[in-house]
py3Dmol code that shows the C-alpha trace and the ligand (Angstrom):
import py3Dmol

protein = """\
ATOM      1  CA  MET A   1     -47.758-110.441 -52.557  1.00  0.00           C
ATOM      2  CA  LYS A   2     -46.607-106.861 -52.259  1.00  0.00           C
ATOM      3  CA  LEU A   3     -45.094-104.636 -55.028  1.00  0.00           C
ATOM      4  CA  ASP A   4     -43.417-101.243 -55.030  1.00  0.00           C
ATOM      5  CA  ALA A   5     -45.998 -98.760 -56.334  1.00  0.00           C
ATOM      6  CA  ASN A   6     -47.252 -95.165 -56.190  1.00  0.00           C
ATOM      7  CA  PRO A   7     -48.221 -93.742 -53.793  1.00  0.00           C
ATOM      8  CA  PHE A   8     -47.422 -96.736 -51.530  1.00  0.00           C
ATOM      9  CA  PRO A   9     -46.913-100.499 -51.907  1.00  0.00           C
ATOM     10  CA  PHE A  10     -49.759-102.508 -53.548  1.00  0.00           C
ATOM     11  CA  GLU A  11     -50.769-105.705 -51.860  1.00  0.00           C
ATOM     12  CA  PHE A  12     -52.627-108.454 -53.706  1.00  0.00           C
ATOM     13  CA  GLN A  13     -53.291-112.240 -53.670  1.00  0.00           C
ATOM     14  CA  LEU A  14     -52.620-113.803 -57.015  1.00  0.00           C
ATOM     15  CA  GLU A  15     -55.674-116.090 -56.806  1.00  0.00           C
ATOM     16  CA  ARG A  16     -57.948-113.150 -56.003  1.00  0.00           C
ATOM     17  CA  SER A  17     -56.590-110.861 -58.657  1.00  0.00           C
ATOM     18  CA  ALA A  18     -56.980-110.412 -62.428  1.00  0.00           C
ATOM     19  CA  LEU A  19     -54.785-108.899 -65.130  1.00  0.00           C
ATOM     20  CA  VAL A  20     -57.156-106.658 -67.136  1.00  0.00           C
ATOM     21  CA  ILE A  21     -55.960-105.705 -70.614  1.00  0.00           C
ATOM     22  CA  ILE A  22     -57.969-102.831 -72.068  1.00  0.00           C
ATOM     23  CA  ASP A  23     -58.748-102.603 -75.783  1.00  0.00           C
ATOM     24  CA  MET A  24     -55.408-103.782 -77.259  1.00  0.00           C
ATOM     25  CA  GLN A  25     -57.296-104.272 -80.480  1.00  0.00           C
ATOM     26  CA  ARG A  26     -56.190-103.443 -84.045  1.00  0.00           C
ATOM     27  CA  ASP A  27     -58.749-100.618 -84.185  1.00  0.00           C
ATOM     28  CA  PHE A  28     -56.559 -98.544 -81.859  1.00  0.00           C
ATOM     29  CA  VAL A  29     -53.061 -99.897 -82.413  1.00  0.00           C
ATOM     30  CA  GLU A  30     -52.794-100.465 -86.177  1.00  0.00           C
ATOM     31  CA  PRO A  31     -53.146 -98.065 -89.085  1.00  0.00           C
ATOM     32  CA  GLY A  32     -56.590 -97.997 -90.728  1.00  0.00           C
ATOM     33  CA  GLY A  33     -58.578 -98.331 -87.487  1.00  0.00           C
ATOM     34  CA  PHE A  34     -60.674 -96.075 -85.275  1.00  0.00           C
ATOM     35  CA  GLY A  35     -57.656 -94.446 -83.613  1.00  0.00           C
ATOM     36  CA  GLU A  36     -56.200 -93.345 -86.941  1.00  0.00           C
ATOM     37  CA  THR A  37     -59.568 -92.153 -88.319  1.00  0.00           C
ATOM     38  CA  LEU A  38     -59.619 -89.717 -85.423  1.00  0.00           C
ATOM     39  CA  GLY A  39     -56.342 -88.238 -86.612  1.00  0.00           C
ATOM     40  CA  ASN A  40     -54.009 -90.006 -84.206  1.00  0.00           C
ATOM     41  CA  ASP A  41     -50.492 -91.419 -84.631  1.00  0.00           C
ATOM     42  CA  VAL A  42     -51.077 -95.064 -83.679  1.00  0.00           C
ATOM     43  CA  SER A  43     -47.344 -95.911 -83.682  1.00  0.00           C
ATOM     44  CA  LEU A  44     -47.164 -94.322 -80.149  1.00  0.00           C
ATOM     45  CA  LEU A  45     -49.379 -97.119 -78.832  1.00  0.00           C
ATOM     46  CA  GLN A  46     -47.314 -99.895 -80.370  1.00  0.00           C
ATOM     47  CA  ALA A  47     -44.353 -99.091 -78.146  1.00  0.00           C
ATOM     48  CA  ILE A  48     -45.965-100.781 -75.120  1.00  0.00           C
ATOM     49  CA  ILE A  49     -46.470-104.146 -76.791  1.00  0.00           C
ATOM     50  CA  PRO A  50     -43.170-105.803 -75.650  1.00  0.00           C
ATOM     51  CA  ALA A  51     -43.646-104.829 -72.015  1.00  0.00           C
ATOM     52  CA  ALA A  52     -47.285-105.805 -72.009  1.00  0.00           C
ATOM     53  CA  ARG A  53     -46.469-109.160 -73.503  1.00  0.00           C
ATOM     54  CA  ALA A  54     -43.766-109.891 -70.899  1.00  0.00           C
ATOM     55  CA  VAL A  55     -46.305-109.173 -68.122  1.00  0.00           C
ATOM     56  CA  LEU A  56     -48.950-111.314 -69.798  1.00  0.00           C
ATOM     57  CA  GLU A  57     -46.591-114.263 -70.137  1.00  0.00           C
ATOM     58  CA  ALA A  58     -45.348-113.911 -66.544  1.00  0.00           C
ATOM     59  CA  TRP A  59     -48.939-113.716 -65.257  1.00  0.00           C
ATOM     60  CA  ARG A  60     -50.067-116.689 -67.258  1.00  0.00           C
ATOM     61  CA  SER A  61     -47.040-118.700 -65.982  1.00  0.00           C
ATOM     62  CA  LYS A  62     -48.309-118.203 -62.448  1.00  0.00           C
ATOM     63  CA  GLY A  63     -51.858-119.224 -63.381  1.00  0.00           C
ATOM     64  CA  GLY A  64     -53.343-115.746 -62.928  1.00  0.00           C
ATOM     65  CA  LEU A  65     -56.735-114.905 -64.369  1.00  0.00           C
ATOM     66  CA  VAL A  66     -56.655-112.694 -67.517  1.00  0.00           C
ATOM     67  CA  VAL A  67     -59.390-110.470 -68.747  1.00  0.00           C
ATOM     68  CA  HIS A  68     -59.272-108.836 -72.237  1.00  0.00           C
ATOM     69  CA  THR A  69     -61.617-106.099 -73.314  1.00  0.00           C
ATOM     70  CA  ARG A  70     -62.527-104.821 -76.762  1.00  0.00           C
ATOM     71  CA  GLU A  71     -64.394-101.640 -77.532  1.00  0.00           C
ATOM     72  CA  ALA A  72     -66.978-103.243 -79.806  1.00  0.00           C
ATOM     73  CA  HIS A  73     -70.459-102.379 -81.094  1.00  0.00           C
ATOM     74  CA  ARG A  74     -73.170-104.581 -82.531  1.00  0.00           C
ATOM     75  CA  PRO A  75     -73.376-104.648 -86.299  1.00  0.00           C
ATOM     76  CA  ASP A  76     -76.794-102.856 -86.143  1.00  0.00           C
ATOM     77  CA  LEU A  77     -75.179-100.138 -83.970  1.00  0.00           C
ATOM     78  CA  ALA A  78     -78.123-100.432 -81.475  1.00  0.00           C
ATOM     79  CA  ASP A  79     -75.606-100.016 -78.658  1.00  0.00           C
ATOM     80  CA  CYS A  80     -73.887 -96.984 -80.204  1.00  0.00           C
ATOM     81  CA  PRO A  81     -75.710 -93.790 -79.262  1.00  0.00           C
ATOM     82  CA  PRO A  82     -75.596 -90.872 -81.679  1.00  0.00           C
ATOM     83  CA  ALA A  83     -73.777 -88.935 -78.940  1.00  0.00           C
ATOM     84  CA  LYS A  84     -70.838 -91.289 -79.610  1.00  0.00           C
ATOM     85  CA  ARG A  85     -71.150 -91.977 -83.332  1.00  0.00           C
ATOM     86  CA  ASN A  86     -71.616 -88.378 -84.463  1.00  0.00           C
ATOM     87  CA  ARG A  87     -69.000 -86.788 -82.261  1.00  0.00           C
ATOM     88  CA  GLY A  88     -66.112 -85.004 -83.981  1.00  0.00           C
ATOM     89  CA  ALA A  89     -65.014 -85.235 -87.610  1.00  0.00           C
ATOM     90  CA  PRO A  90     -63.305 -88.558 -88.080  1.00  0.00           C
ATOM     91  CA  THR A  91     -62.502 -89.680 -91.634  1.00  0.00           C
ATOM     92  CA  LEU A  92     -64.621 -92.825 -90.922  1.00  0.00           C
ATOM     93  CA  ARG A  93     -67.291 -93.183 -88.307  1.00  0.00           C
ATOM     94  CA  ILE A  94     -68.083 -96.115 -86.118  1.00  0.00           C
ATOM     95  CA  GLY A  95     -69.772 -98.728 -88.337  1.00  0.00           C
ATOM     96  CA  ASP A  96     -68.281 -97.398 -91.589  1.00  0.00           C
ATOM     97  CA  GLU A  97     -66.266 -99.742 -93.828  1.00  0.00           C
ATOM     98  CA  GLY A  98     -62.538 -99.301 -93.387  1.00  0.00           C
ATOM     99  CA  PRO A  99     -59.390-101.127 -94.451  1.00  0.00           C
ATOM    100  CA  MET A 100     -59.811-103.645 -91.582  1.00  0.00           C
ATOM    101  CA  GLY A 101     -63.567-104.038 -91.902  1.00  0.00           C
ATOM    102  CA  ARG A 102     -66.288-102.013 -90.193  1.00  0.00           C
ATOM    103  CA  ILE A 103     -64.859 -99.593 -87.667  1.00  0.00           C
ATOM    104  CA  LEU A 104     -65.276-100.750 -84.027  1.00  0.00           C
ATOM    105  CA  ILE A 105     -67.796-103.482 -84.933  1.00  0.00           C
ATOM    106  CA  ALA A 106     -67.648-106.848 -83.138  1.00  0.00           C
ATOM    107  CA  GLY A 107     -66.320-109.657 -85.272  1.00  0.00           C
ATOM    108  CA  GLU A 108     -64.572-107.488 -87.794  1.00  0.00           C
ATOM    109  CA  PRO A 109     -60.797-107.966 -88.440  1.00  0.00           C
ATOM    110  CA  GLY A 110     -59.968-104.572 -86.942  1.00  0.00           C
ATOM    111  CA  ASN A 111     -61.805-105.372 -83.740  1.00  0.00           C
ATOM    112  CA  GLN A 112     -59.564-108.318 -82.938  1.00  0.00           C
ATOM    113  CA  ILE A 113     -56.969-108.196 -80.190  1.00  0.00           C
ATOM    114  CA  ILE A 114     -53.455-107.875 -81.675  1.00  0.00           C
ATOM    115  CA  ASP A 115     -51.586-111.166 -82.211  1.00  0.00           C
ATOM    116  CA  ALA A 116     -48.913-110.440 -79.545  1.00  0.00           C
ATOM    117  CA  LEU A 117     -51.546-110.278 -76.779  1.00  0.00           C
ATOM    118  CA  ALA A 118     -54.229-112.559 -78.225  1.00  0.00           C
ATOM    119  CA  PRO A 119     -56.486-114.343 -75.657  1.00  0.00           C
ATOM    120  CA  ILE A 120     -56.000-118.081 -75.054  1.00  0.00           C
ATOM    121  CA  ASP A 121     -58.471-120.671 -73.822  1.00  0.00           C
ATOM    122  CA  GLY A 122     -59.801-119.986 -70.290  1.00  0.00           C
ATOM    123  CA  GLU A 123     -59.297-116.222 -70.469  1.00  0.00           C
ATOM    124  CA  ILE A 124     -62.222-113.862 -70.275  1.00  0.00           C
ATOM    125  CA  VAL A 125     -62.985-111.634 -73.315  1.00  0.00           C
ATOM    126  CA  ILE A 126     -65.390-108.747 -72.722  1.00  0.00           C
ATOM    127  CA  ASP A 127     -66.896-106.764 -75.592  1.00  0.00           C
ATOM    128  CA  LYS A 128     -67.864-103.371 -74.218  1.00  0.00           C
ATOM    129  CA  PRO A 129     -69.890-100.683 -75.981  1.00  0.00           C
ATOM    130  CA  GLY A 130     -68.661 -97.855 -73.765  1.00  0.00           C
ATOM    131  CA  LYS A 131     -65.368 -96.598 -72.423  1.00  0.00           C
ATOM    132  CA  GLY A 132     -65.664 -98.399 -69.062  1.00  0.00           C
ATOM    133  CA  ALA A 133     -65.184-102.203 -68.862  1.00  0.00           C
ATOM    134  CA  PHE A 134     -68.109-102.523 -66.468  1.00  0.00           C
ATOM    135  CA  TYR A 135     -70.710-100.479 -68.324  1.00  0.00           C
ATOM    136  CA  ALA A 136     -73.291-102.773 -70.045  1.00  0.00           C
ATOM    137  CA  THR A 137     -71.068-105.856 -69.715  1.00  0.00           C
ATOM    138  CA  HIS A 138     -70.929-109.027 -67.565  1.00  0.00           C
ATOM    139  CA  LEU A 139     -67.515-108.223 -66.110  1.00  0.00           C
ATOM    140  CA  GLN A 140     -68.764-107.565 -62.568  1.00  0.00           C
ATOM    141  CA  SER A 141     -70.461-111.013 -62.366  1.00  0.00           C
ATOM    142  CA  GLU A 142     -67.429-112.772 -63.838  1.00  0.00           C
ATOM    143  CA  LEU A 143     -65.158-111.234 -61.195  1.00  0.00           C
ATOM    144  CA  GLN A 144     -67.564-111.768 -58.295  1.00  0.00           C
ATOM    145  CA  ARG A 145     -68.044-115.415 -59.282  1.00  0.00           C
ATOM    146  CA  ARG A 146     -64.265-115.952 -58.931  1.00  0.00           C
ATOM    147  CA  GLY A 147     -63.808-113.943 -55.760  1.00  0.00           C
ATOM    148  CA  ILE A 148     -61.596-111.381 -57.431  1.00  0.00           C
ATOM    149  CA  ARG A 149     -60.666-108.299 -55.415  1.00  0.00           C
ATOM    150  CA  GLY A 150     -57.569-106.823 -57.085  1.00  0.00           C
ATOM    151  CA  LEU A 151     -57.248-105.666 -60.741  1.00  0.00           C
ATOM    152  CA  ILE A 152     -53.975-104.990 -62.494  1.00  0.00           C
ATOM    153  CA  PHE A 153     -54.586-102.860 -65.602  1.00  0.00           C
ATOM    154  CA  MET A 154     -52.698-102.514 -68.908  1.00  0.00           C
ATOM    155  CA  GLY A 155     -53.884-101.290 -72.309  1.00  0.00           C
ATOM    156  CA  VAL A 156     -55.055 -98.204 -74.235  1.00  0.00           C
ATOM    157  CA  THR A 157     -55.847 -95.422 -74.111  1.00  0.00           C
ATOM    158  CA  THR A 158     -54.633 -94.308 -70.714  1.00  0.00           C
ATOM    159  CA  GLU A 159     -56.941 -91.399 -70.118  1.00  0.00           C
ATOM    160  CA  VAL A 160     -60.009 -92.760 -71.929  1.00  0.00           C
ATOM    161  CA  CYS A 161     -60.914 -96.436 -71.585  1.00  0.00           C
ATOM    162  CA  VAL A 162     -58.202 -97.414 -69.080  1.00  0.00           C
ATOM    163  CA  GLN A 163     -58.916 -94.616 -66.711  1.00  0.00           C
ATOM    164  CA  THR A 164     -62.725 -94.959 -67.005  1.00  0.00           C
ATOM    165  CA  SER A 165     -62.432 -98.644 -66.295  1.00  0.00           C
ATOM    166  CA  MET A 166     -60.248 -98.043 -63.251  1.00  0.00           C
ATOM    167  CA  ARG A 167     -62.731 -95.526 -61.868  1.00  0.00           C
ATOM    168  CA  GLU A 168     -65.605 -97.911 -62.434  1.00  0.00           C
ATOM    169  CA  ALA A 169     -63.613-100.577 -60.620  1.00  0.00           C
ATOM    170  CA  ASN A 170     -62.802 -98.248 -57.755  1.00  0.00           C
ATOM    171  CA  ASP A 171     -66.514 -97.451 -57.282  1.00  0.00           C
ATOM    172  CA  ARG A 172     -67.218-101.205 -57.173  1.00  0.00           C
ATOM    173  CA  GLY A 173     -64.705-101.835 -54.377  1.00  0.00           C
ATOM    174  CA  TYR A 174     -61.784-103.293 -56.307  1.00  0.00           C
ATOM    175  CA  ASP A 175     -58.161-102.327 -55.683  1.00  0.00           C
ATOM    176  CA  GLY A 176     -56.765-101.274 -59.052  1.00  0.00           C
ATOM    177  CA  LEU A 177     -53.142-100.806 -60.169  1.00  0.00           C
ATOM    178  CA  LEU A 178     -52.071 -99.492 -63.583  1.00  0.00           C
ATOM    179  CA  LEU A 179     -48.750-100.605 -65.108  1.00  0.00           C
ATOM    180  CA  GLU A 180     -47.129 -97.465 -66.226  1.00  0.00           C
ATOM    181  CA  ASP A 181     -45.113 -98.768 -69.144  1.00  0.00           C
ATOM    182  CA  CYS A 182     -47.928-101.046 -70.348  1.00  0.00           C
ATOM    183  CA  THR A 183     -50.397 -98.277 -70.999  1.00  0.00           C
ATOM    184  CA  GLU A 184     -50.271 -95.511 -73.594  1.00  0.00           C
ATOM    185  CA  SER A 185     -52.096 -92.537 -75.011  1.00  0.00           C
ATOM    186  CA  TYR A 186     -52.060 -90.709 -78.284  1.00  0.00           C
ATOM    187  CA  PHE A 187     -51.266 -87.686 -76.119  1.00  0.00           C
ATOM    188  CA  PRO A 188     -48.201 -88.082 -73.851  1.00  0.00           C
ATOM    189  CA  ALA A 189     -49.259 -85.245 -71.643  1.00  0.00           C
ATOM    190  CA  PHE A 190     -52.639 -86.916 -70.986  1.00  0.00           C
ATOM    191  CA  LYS A 191     -50.891 -90.155 -70.053  1.00  0.00           C
ATOM    192  CA  ALA A 192     -48.625 -88.336 -67.545  1.00  0.00           C
ATOM    193  CA  ALA A 193     -51.563 -86.426 -66.016  1.00  0.00           C
ATOM    194  CA  THR A 194     -53.649 -89.596 -65.739  1.00  0.00           C
ATOM    195  CA  LEU A 195     -50.898 -91.528 -63.933  1.00  0.00           C
ATOM    196  CA  GLU A 196     -50.570 -88.639 -61.489  1.00  0.00           C
ATOM    197  CA  MET A 197     -54.309 -88.275 -60.828  1.00  0.00           C
ATOM    198  CA  ILE A 198     -54.843 -92.004 -60.220  1.00  0.00           C
ATOM    199  CA  SER A 199     -52.406 -92.218 -57.347  1.00  0.00           C
ATOM    200  CA  ALA A 200     -52.901 -88.692 -56.007  1.00  0.00           C
ATOM    201  CA  GLN A 201     -54.629 -88.024 -52.710  1.00  0.00           C
ATOM    202  CA  GLY A 202     -53.489 -91.343 -51.211  1.00  0.00           C
ATOM    203  CA  ALA A 203     -54.496 -93.503 -54.165  1.00  0.00           C
ATOM    204  CA  ILE A 204     -57.891 -91.882 -54.756  1.00  0.00           C
ATOM    205  CA  VAL A 205     -58.428 -94.085 -57.798  1.00  0.00           C
ATOM    206  CA  GLY A 206     -55.678 -96.639 -57.341  1.00  0.00           C
ATOM    207  CA  TRP A 207     -51.984 -97.326 -57.709  1.00  0.00           C
ATOM    208  CA  THR A 208     -49.407 -97.104 -60.520  1.00  0.00           C
ATOM    209  CA  ALA A 209     -46.123 -98.981 -60.885  1.00  0.00           C
ATOM    210  CA  PRO A 210     -43.643 -99.971 -63.535  1.00  0.00           C
ATOM    211  CA  SER A 211     -44.104-103.502 -64.882  1.00  0.00           C
ATOM    212  CA  ALA A 212     -40.668-104.417 -63.449  1.00  0.00           C
ATOM    213  CA  SER A 213     -42.243-104.111 -59.962  1.00  0.00           C
ATOM    214  CA  LEU A 214     -44.866-106.665 -60.750  1.00  0.00           C
ATOM    215  CA  LEU A 215     -42.452-108.992 -62.496  1.00  0.00           C
ATOM    216  CA  ALA A 216     -40.232-108.815 -59.404  1.00  0.00           C
ATOM    217  CA  ALA A 217     -43.187-109.618 -57.098  1.00  0.00           C
ATOM    218  CA  LEU A 218     -44.192-112.553 -59.262  1.00  0.00           C
ATOM    219  CA  GLU A 219     -40.685-113.945 -59.319  1.00  0.00           C
ATOM    220  CA  GLY A 220     -40.072-113.399 -55.610  1.00  0.00           C
TER     221      GLY A 220
END
"""
ligand_1 = """\
7
C5J
C -60.947 -94.555 -77.118
C -60.158 -96.346 -75.774
N -59.843 -93.833 -77.020
N -60.014 -97.662 -75.791
N -61.024 -95.822 -76.643
O -61.905 -94.100 -77.724
O -59.573 -95.665 -75.005
"""
view = py3Dmol.view(width=600, height=400)
view.addModel(protein, "pdb")
view.setStyle({"model": 0}, {"cartoon": {"style": "trace"}})
view.addModel(ligand_1, "xyz")
view.setStyle({"model": 1}, {"stick": {}})
view.zoomTo()
view.show()
């Protein structure tokens, strides 16, 4: 399959590709979570949910592999270095008790993927302690085992966990495409800059495209 993308068409085989949905968890998207404790307006991120859901449903209908990630730490915080926990001046730190349970801790209500994009049986769910989906996770072995070569990314936030994951994927030899209207940042200027820098220099990190391009390719 081939879809219209920046900076040039993106080619992929459905059976050798995965839809990777980064951190669409309540901690970032709903009030009372990590995103809000850092002082952000989480409503910005909610705007992508309809487009992301349409892609997820289309991808599932074709039998494509889906990977969900969550930024999640162990309850004892052994995988959360002080360099991460003590950074900045949030109202609540990672591990503190918030309105949706402990902030960014695996298993807590706030750490669950939002209902609209919730995983179903057979989909891969990766809990990651860092920003990148490959760092300290089993994602690489899951993808290698299935012969996956292409990764289509959605999720939040564009310039933090999405971009880091795309760069990690690029270094591991995957072709990565980011769906422009299915990713969002708390900072619109950072999203715009990230989309530009991904596809610059002849797709130095990867490709970007509107979700309509992917939907058209899947229908065609
Ligand atoms: C952040 C993420 N922004 N999922 N995490 O800390 O992008």
